[in-house]
Structures are given as C-alpha cells and as structure tokens.
C-alpha positions, -999 to +999 in steps of 0.1 A: -025+115-343-057+118-363-086+137-349-106+104-348-078+086-329-076+115-305-114+114-299-113+076-294-085+080-269-105+107-250-137+086-250-117+056-237-104+075-207-139+088-198-155+053-197-170+049-162-163+011-161-126+017-167-106+014-135-084+044-126-049+038-138-019+060-133+011+062-154+047+064-143+058+056-107+022+058-093+011+033-119+039+010-109+029+014-072-007+004-082+005-027-099+026-037-069-004-031-046-025-054-068+003-081-067+004-077-029-034-079-025-035-111-045-007-127-024-023-116+009-057-131-001-039-163-009-023-162+025-056-159+043-059-121+048-093-105+043-088-072+026-109-044+041-097-013+023-071+000-002-054+033-002-069+048+029-060+085+029-057+104+061-041+138+071-011+119+084-005+099+052-018+069+033-021+033+042-017+011+011-039-018+024-060-025+054-067-062+060-076-087+087-057-119+095-069-142+123-088-115+141-059-090+139-064-057+119-033-053+097-021-020+083+000-029+053+027-009+035+036-022+000+072-015-012+086-026-044+118-023-063+132-032-097+165-047-085+184-040-053+205-011-067+189+012-041+186-014-014+159-039-004+123-028-007+116-031+031+145-008+038+124+021+023+100+019+053+120+044+073+112+055+109+094+086+096+074+065+072+065+042+101+053+072+121+031+084+093+016+050+089+009+047+126-007+081+127-029+072+097-038+039+114-050+059+144-071+081+121-085+049+104-095+034+138-112+067+149-130+073+116-144+037+116-152+039+153-134+005+158-120+012+193-088-006+201-088-039+183-056-060+181-035-044+153-002-048+137+019-032+110+029-055+081+051-048+050+049-065+017+082-063-001+082-069-038+115-074-057+113-076-094+143-088-114+151-106-146+147-139-126+111-130-117+091-114-089+099-122-052+072-113-027+079-113+010+053-107+037+068-092+068+042-097+095+045-074+125+073-056+106+074-027+131+059-016+164+042+018+167+072+041+168+075+070+193+064+103+180+092+126+168+098+157+188+082+179+161+049+161+165+046+162+203 
C-alpha cells in the first residue's frame, strides 16, 4: 500500500459523518440489527433505542408497539448448521436481557410500563433472507441461584 493510499484510508476512518462500522462478526451483527430495525418499523414498531448497554448485558433494540415497551434480541444465522437463530437465546441470555431491561427502566425512570421480550430471528441462505418476529418470545425468567 502506498503512503498516499494509507493516508487516504486513515482519513476516511476518521471522518465524523461516517457511521461506526465493525468488521467480522460484530459487523455482521450490526447488519442484522439494521435489517431487524427496518422490518420492525414496517410492522408498526416505534424504535426508541439501539444497543442499550447495562452492567447486566446489552439489549439490541428497544421499541414500542401498541403501547407496550419491547426489549428485542436480534439473532441471525447463515444457514441452520448450528440450529435456528432463536435457539441461541438461551435461558442465561434471557436472564441477562431481563436484568438489562430492569436497568433500562430504572435509568429512564419509566416505572413499570407494560413490557415484553421479543426476538427477531434472521436466517440467511442461498434462497434469500427469512425474517421472523417472535412477539413475547419469553417471559422474565427466574434468577439463577448465583444471582440471588
């Protein structure tokens, strides 16, 4: 790479109007979240926040649908070799999402509005992209013994 090409590349990454983009698996996750957000808007959800980080974990999307606050986990797969995307939302993952949702409600001083946990499953294959919205995918799971 020439010094000029290197300088151009560095300057391109430093542009403030350039959205943050990750490479590798995190970049794939970002693209799946963007696909999910687009579908959710089309389905009538009003997106409130993306990638809410809490001590307990991260919530991919926070949205509202018909007066219900939705905490949404986005899971994607390229084929079903490792199972369906929604199967990756394990009980422990559900617990982390639920604890992060509690932190979200407390940090925003929202009290106890009607809430639910949704999962957007994205399956990409040679035939195309299949997007499934699983409303009320799980209830708030009981805490594990290690967190009591």
